[in-house]
C-alpha positions as CSV (number, residue, x, y, z in Angstrom):
1,M,28.7,-27.5,14.3
2,L,27.2,-29.3,11.1
3,E,26.2,-26.6,9.3
4,N,29.4,-25.3,9.0
5,K,31.1,-28.8,8.1
6,I,28.9,-28.5,5.3
7,E,29.8,-25.2,4.5
8,T,33.4,-25.8,4.0
9,E,32.8,-28.4,1.6
10,I,30.8,-26.1,-0.6
11,D,33.2,-24.5,-0.4
12,V,35.7,-27.2,-2.0
13,L,33.2,-27.5,-4.0
14,R,33.3,-23.7,-5.3
15,T,37.1,-24.2,-5.8
16,I,37.0,-26.6,-8.1
17,L,33.9,-25.5,-9.8
18,G,35.6,-21.9,-10.1
19,S,38.6,-23.1,-11.3
20,A,37.1,-24.5,-14.1
21,G,36.0,-21.0,-15.3
22,M,32.5,-21.0,-13.0
23,K,31.9,-17.8,-11.4
24,P,30.6,-17.4,-8.0
25,E,27.2,-15.8,-9.1
26,A,26.1,-18.8,-11.4
27,F,27.3,-21.4,-8.6
28,D,25.6,-19.4,-6.1
29,L,22.7,-20.8,-7.6
30,S,23.3,-24.4,-7.0
31,L,23.2,-23.7,-2.8
32,P,19.7,-25.0,-2.5
33,Y,19.9,-28.1,-3.7
34,W,23.6,-29.6,-2.3
35,Q,23.0,-32.4,0.0
36,S,25.7,-34.4,2.7
37,R,25.8,-37.8,2.9
38,Q,28.5,-39.9,4.1
39,Y,28.8,-43.8,2.8
40,K,30.8,-46.7,5.0
41,K,33.3,-49.2,3.3
42,G,30.7,-51.5,1.1
43,E,28.1,-49.4,0.6
44,F,26.4,-48.9,-2.4
45,Y,26.1,-45.6,-4.1
46,N,24.0,-46.7,-7.4
47,E,23.0,-50.5,-7.9
48,Y,22.4,-52.8,-10.8
49,R,19.6,-52.1,-12.3
50,N,19.4,-48.9,-10.6
51,V,18.1,-45.4,-12.8
52,C,21.3,-43.5,-11.3
53,K,19.3,-40.4,-10.0
54,H,22.2,-38.2,-8.8
55,L,25.8,-36.6,-9.4
56,G,28.2,-37.0,-6.2
57,F,31.5,-35.2,-5.7
58,V,33.9,-37.2,-3.7
59,I,34.8,-35.0,-0.6
60,N,37.0,-37.9,0.9
61,G,37.1,-41.6,0.0
62,V,37.1,-44.1,-3.2
63,F,34.8,-45.6,-5.5
64,R,34.8,-48.1,-8.3
65,I,31.9,-49.1,-11.0
66,Y,32.4,-52.6,-11.0
67,R,30.5,-55.5,-13.7
68,V,29.9,-59.0,-12.6
69,N,30.1,-62.1,-14.4
70,N,26.4,-63.7,-14.3
71,D,28.1,-67.1,-14.7
72,T,31.4,-67.2,-13.0
73,G,30.5,-64.2,-10.3
74,E,33.6,-62.3,-10.7
75,E,33.7,-58.9,-10.7
76,K,35.5,-56.5,-13.2
77,N,36.2,-53.1,-12.0
78,M,36.3,-50.6,-14.7
79,L,36.6,-46.7,-13.1
80,F,37.8,-45.5,-9.2
81,F,36.4,-42.3,-8.2
82,T,38.7,-40.2,-5.8
83,N,39.1,-37.3,-3.2
84,H,37.3,-34.0,-5.3
85,Q,36.0,-36.1,-8.6
86,F,32.9,-36.3,-9.1
87,V,31.3,-39.9,-9.0
88,A,28.1,-41.3,-11.1
89,S,27.2,-44.6,-12.7
90,Y,27.8,-42.1,-16.2
91,K,25.8,-44.6,-18.6
92,S,22.5,-44.8,-15.8
93,F,23.2,-41.2,-14.9
94,L,23.0,-39.4,-18.3
95,A,20.2,-41.4,-20.1
96,Q,18.1,-42.4,-16.8
97,T,18.2,-46.0,-17.9
98,A,18.5,-48.6,-15.4
99,C,22.8,-49.3,-14.6
100,D,24.6,-52.5,-16.1
101,Y,26.5,-52.4,-12.7
102,Y,27.3,-51.3,-9.2
103,T,29.0,-48.3,-7.8
104,E,30.9,-49.4,-4.1
105,A,32.2,-47.3,-2.0
106,M,35.8,-49.1,-1.1
107,V,35.7,-47.2,2.3
108,D,34.2,-44.5,4.6
109,S,33.5,-41.9,2.0
110,H,32.0,-38.5,2.2
111,I,30.0,-36.9,-0.6
112,L,28.0,-34.0,-1.7
113,Y,25.1,-34.6,-4.2
114,I,22.8,-33.3,-6.2
115,H,19.7,-35.0,-8.2
116,I,19.4,-34.9,-12.3
117,D,16.2,-33.0,-12.1
118,H,17.8,-30.5,-9.6
119,L,20.9,-29.9,-12.3
120,N,18.1,-30.0,-14.6
121,E,16.4,-26.8,-12.9
122,L,20.3,-25.4,-12.9
123,Y,20.9,-25.9,-17.2
124,G,18.1,-24.0,-17.2
125,Q,18.3,-21.2,-15.5
126,S,22.2,-20.7,-16.4
127,H,24.6,-21.0,-19.6
128,Q,27.4,-21.8,-17.3
129,W,25.1,-24.7,-15.4
130,E,25.0,-25.9,-19.3
131,R,28.5,-26.2,-19.8
132,F,28.9,-27.7,-16.7
133,G,27.0,-30.6,-17.6
134,R,28.3,-30.9,-21.0
135,I,31.5,-31.5,-19.5
136,V,30.1,-34.3,-17.2
137,A,28.9,-35.9,-20.7
138,E,31.9,-35.5,-22.2
139,T,34.0,-36.5,-18.7
140,A,31.9,-39.9,-18.9
141,F,32.8,-39.9,-22.3
142,H,36.1,-39.6,-22.3
143,E,37.1,-41.8,-19.0
144,V,35.2,-44.9,-21.7
145,M,37.3,-43.9,-24.4
146,S,40.1,-44.2,-22.3
147,N,39.9,-47.3,-20.5
148,T,38.7,-49.2,-24.0
149,E,42.4,-47.4,-25.8
150,G,43.9,-48.3,-23.1
151,F,43.2,-52.5,-22.9
152,L,43.4,-52.2,-26.6
153,F,47.0,-50.4,-27.4
154,K,48.8,-49.7,-23.9
155,T,50.5,-52.0,-21.7
156,P,49.5,-52.8,-18.6
157,E,52.5,-51.0,-16.7
158,D,51.7,-48.3,-19.2
159,R,47.9,-48.5,-17.8
160,Y,49.5,-48.3,-13.6
161,R,51.2,-45.3,-14.0
162,E,48.5,-43.4,-15.7
163,M,46.2,-44.6,-12.9
164,M,49.0,-43.6,-10.4
165,E,48.1,-40.0,-11.8
166,K,44.7,-39.6,-11.8
167,H,44.4,-41.7,-8.1
168,P,48.1,-41.1,-6.7
169,T,46.3,-42.1,-2.7
170,I,44.7,-45.2,-4.0
171,F,47.4,-47.8,-3.1
172,N,46.7,-46.5,0.3
173,S,43.1,-48.1,0.9
174,V,42.3,-50.3,-2.2
175,P,43.4,-54.2,-1.7
176,L,45.7,-54.8,-4.7
177,Y,43.4,-57.3,-6.3
178,H,40.6,-54.7,-7.1
179,I,43.5,-52.4,-9.1
180,A,45.4,-55.8,-11.0
181,S,41.5,-56.4,-11.7
182,Y,41.2,-52.7,-13.7
183,L,44.2,-53.5,-15.2
184,G,42.8,-56.4,-16.5
185,I,46.1,-58.4,-15.3
186,Q,46.7,-61.1,-12.1
187,G,48.2,-60.3,-8.6
188,P,51.2,-61.5,-9.0
189,S,52.0,-59.1,-12.0
190,L,50.9,-56.0,-11.1
191,S,54.0,-57.0,-8.2
192,R,56.0,-57.4,-10.7
193,I,55.4,-54.1,-12.5
194,R,55.5,-52.2,-9.0
195,K,58.7,-53.7,-8.7
196,R,59.9,-52.4,-11.9
197,M,58.4,-49.3,-11.0
198,V,60.2,-48.8,-7.7
199,G,63.9,-49.5,-9.5
200,K,62.6,-46.8,-12.3
């Protein structure tokens, strides 16, 4: 029964990577390496000062990356990861250095994951996996730049709209104050934005 479940999860990942151009024979090279794991709400995928050694694929659930202000203790949400997205503490994962932030499950979540050493083996075996590694790095860069540009040049309402497009079900499982933190606004401002959006 457990083996059938993992096979089903692998098929989901196979379909996602196949839609991005990975051929079945290239994907099959990775089959010995993927593992399945459940996370309880509040459990860390990666902690502050730990090196992120795994790339995860979210079967279902929500994760957040956040930093803590050492002076005030305030948490600042930086990124969310939801169903069928790859999750990692990207800076730590790509450079294999200690992480400056936390990655935490916001709800009970389920992922497939692969170790960095096994990914490096795949990069050496297949140009398609090399391309996958490049896409992971480009995605990390894009996410960081989009966040930075969002705070500099976009309104909170624009950032809210983009978040809804990227994570359409997140409001069903994440408290509003976490979303407000991600958008860089207070709770009442988020409530006003949501009312305006509903009215349109």
